[in-house]
C-alpha positions in Angstrom: 0.0 0.0 0.0 1.3 3.4 -1.0 1.7 5.8 1.9 0.5 9.3 1.1 2.4 12.3 2.2 1.5 14.8 4.9 0.0 17.2 2.5 -2.1 14.6 0.8 -3.3 13.4 4.1 -4.5 16.8 5.2 -6.3 17.2 1.9 -8.0 13.9 2.3 -9.3 15.0 5.7 -10.5 18.2 4.2 -12.3 16.4 1.4 -14.1 14.3 3.9 -15.2 17.2 6.1 -15.5 20.0 3.6 -16.4 18.2 0.4 -13.1 18.2 -1.3 -10.1 20.3 -2.3 -9.5 22.3 -5.5 -7.2 20.3 -7.6 -7.6 22.3 -10.7 -5.1 24.5 -12.4 -4.1 27.9 -11.3 -6.3 29.3 -14.1 -9.3 27.4 -12.9 -8.8 28.7 -9.4 -8.9 32.4 -10.6 -12.4 32.2 -12.2 -14.7 34.3 -10.1 -17.4 32.5 -8.3 -20.6 32.5 -10.4 -23.4 33.7 -8.2 -25.8 33.5 -11.1 -27.0 36.2 -13.5 -27.3 39.7 -12.1 -30.8 40.7 -11.0 -32.6 42.4 -13.9 -32.5 46.1 -12.9 -34.8 47.2 -15.7 -37.4 49.5 -14.3 -40.9 48.1 -14.0 -43.0 49.2 -16.9 -45.9 51.1 -15.3 -47.5 51.4 -18.7 -48.0 54.5 -20.7 -48.8 57.7 -19.0 -52.5 58.3 -18.4 -54.0 60.0 -21.5 -55.7 63.1 -20.2 -57.1 63.8 -23.6 -56.8 67.1 -25.5 -56.6 70.3 -23.4 -60.0 71.2 -21.9 -62.1 73.2 -24.4 -63.5 76.1 -22.5 -65.5 77.2 -25.5 -65.3 80.4 -27.4 -66.1 83.8 -26.1 -69.8 84.0 -25.1 -72.0 85.2 -27.9 -74.0 88.1 -26.6 -76.0 88.2 -29.7 -74.9 91.7 -30.6 -72.0 93.0 -32.6 -72.1 96.8 -32.3 -71.0 98.2 -35.7 -69.3 94.9 -36.4 -71.3 94.8 -39.6 -73.4 97.2 -41.5 -75.8 99.5 -39.6 -79.2 98.9 -41.0 -82.6 100.6 -40.9 -83.1 104.0 -39.3 -80.0 103.4 -37.1 -77.7 103.5 -40.1 -74.8 105.4 -38.6 -72.1 104.1 -36.4 -71.1 106.4 -33.5 -68.7 105.1 -30.8 -69.3 101.5 -31.8 -73.1 101.9 -31.6 -75.6 102.1 -34.5 -77.7 105.2 -34.1 -80.4 107.3 -35.8 -78.9 110.7 -36.4 -82.4 112.2 -37.0 -83.6 111.4 -33.5 -80.7 110.4 -31.2 -80.4 113.2 -28.5 -76.7 112.3 -28.0 -75.9 112.3 -31.7 -78.3 114.7 -33.3 -77.4 115.3 -37.0 -73.9 114.0 -36.4 -71.9 111.8 -34.1 -71.1 113.4 -30.7 -73.7 116.3 -31.0 -75.8 116.2 -27.9 -79.0 118.2 -27.4 -79.0 118.4 -23.7 -82.4 119.4 -22.4 -83.8 119.7 -25.9 -85.1 117.1 -28.3 -83.6 115.8 -31.5 -86.2 116.4 -34.3 -85.2 115.7 -37.9 -81.5 115.9 -37.1 -81.9 119.3 -35.3 -81.9 120.1 -31.6 -85.3 121.5 -30.9 -87.0 123.1 -27.9 -90.3 121.1 -27.9 -91.2 122.7 -24.6 -91.2 126.2 -26.0 -93.4 127.9 -28.6 -92.5 125.9 -31.7 -95.9 125.3 -33.4 -94.3 122.5 -35.6 -92.9 120.7 -32.6 -95.2 121.6 -29.7 -94.6 119.2 -26.8 -92.9 116.7 -29.1 -91.2 116.2 -32.4 -93.6 116.7 -35.3 -96.5 117.7 -33.1 -98.2 120.5 -35.1 -100.1 123.1 -33.2 -102.7 125.1 -35.2 -103.0 127.6 -32.4 -100.5 129.0 -30.0 -97.8 126.8 -28.5 -96.9 127.9 -24.9 -94.3 125.9 -22.9 -95.0 122.9 -25.1 -98.7 123.1 -24.8 -100.9 123.9 -27.7 -103.7 126.4 -27.1 -106.4 126.0 -29.8 -109.4 127.7 -28.2 -109.9 130.9 -30.1 -111.6 133.8 -28.3 -113.0 135.0 -31.6 -115.1 132.3 -33.5 -116.3 134.4 -36.4 -115.6 131.6 -38.9 -118.9 130.1 -38.1 -120.6 133.3 -39.0 -119.8 132.9 -42.7 -116.1 133.9 -43.0 -113.9 131.4 -44.7 -111.3 131.8 -42.0 -110.7 133.7 -38.7 -109.9 137.4 -38.9 -106.9 136.4 -36.7 -105.3 134.4 -39.6 -103.9 135.4 -43.0 -105.6 133.9 -46.0 -108.0 134.6 -48.8 -109.9 137.9 -48.8 -112.8 138.0 -46.3 -116.1 139.3 -47.4 -117.0 142.5 -45.6 -119.6 141.9 -42.9 -119.1 138.1 -43.0 -118.8 138.2 -39.3 -121.7 140.7 -38.8 -123.4 138.4 -36.2 -120.2 138.5 -34.2 -118.4 141.8 -33.8 -118.4 142.8 -37.4 -114.6 143.1 -37.4 -114.3 142.9 -41.2 -116.5 145.9 -41.4 -114.2 148.0 -39.3 -111.1 146.8 -41.2 -112.4 147.1 -44.8 -115.0 149.8 -44.8 -113.7 153.2 -45.9 -115.7 154.8 -43.1 -113.2 153.3 -40.7 -109.8 151.9 -41.6 -110.6 151.4 -45.2 -108.2 148.5 -45.8 -110.4 147.5 -48.8 -107.8 145.1 -50.2 -108.4 142.8 -47.1 -111.8 142.1 -48.5 -111.1 142.2 -52.2 -107.5 140.8 -52.6 -106.2 138.8 -49.6 -106.3 139.0 -45.8 -102.7 139.8 -45.1 -100.8 140.2 -41.8 -101.7 143.9 -42.0 -105.3 142.9 -41.9 -104.7 140.6 -39.0 -103.0 143.4 -37.0 -105.8 145.8 -37.7 -108.4 143.2 -36.7 -106.5 142.5 -33.5 -106.7 146.2 -32.6 -110.5 146.2 -33.1 -110.9 143.0 -31.1 -109.0 144.5 -28.2 -111.6 147.2 -28.0 -114.2 144.5 -27.3 -111.9 142.8 -24.8 -111.0 140.0 -27.2 -107.6 138.7 -28.5 -106.4 136.5 -31.2 -104.6 134.2 -28.7 -105.1 130.6 -29.7 -106.6 131.3 -33.1 
């Protein structure tokens, strides 16, 4: 029987208790211990980012239903003043032209008018015609001399066609005093036309009877 050396004996004991000795080459002994593949450090795929969709649509600017002077001004309000369609014939802030205010007056046919004055064509309002006397916007139509019903074609207080002498004989016979040569002798008032001169003379005679042409 071959007797092993001291070193072989020690190795034999190591093999029994430790599972053996490395008997490979020096190169084999330098190979790093393989602990298996490295742990896969790739990040966990959490999936695509949540799709929040397109940006929230807040909608367009609210449509108020009006576009001041954004288009053509139509109808009576056919002029654009400070981005507003207006009627220059009646707008008190833009009367006749943009930026022309009437203040306390009214805008009538593109002109600032005092309808609360004595304008017989705009008495109390635009276009309100007064056939009598307009005072503070009030039309006075009651005439203190109603000789027209006596046969005269119009009142002696108004100009017009010639009045027949004595047509108002049942009243105060004003035409007689105006036309007859025995008095004022304005014969043309009864033959040609009843002019403002005839009215002035008739007013004088009426005053003698305590009457006036006010409201006629």
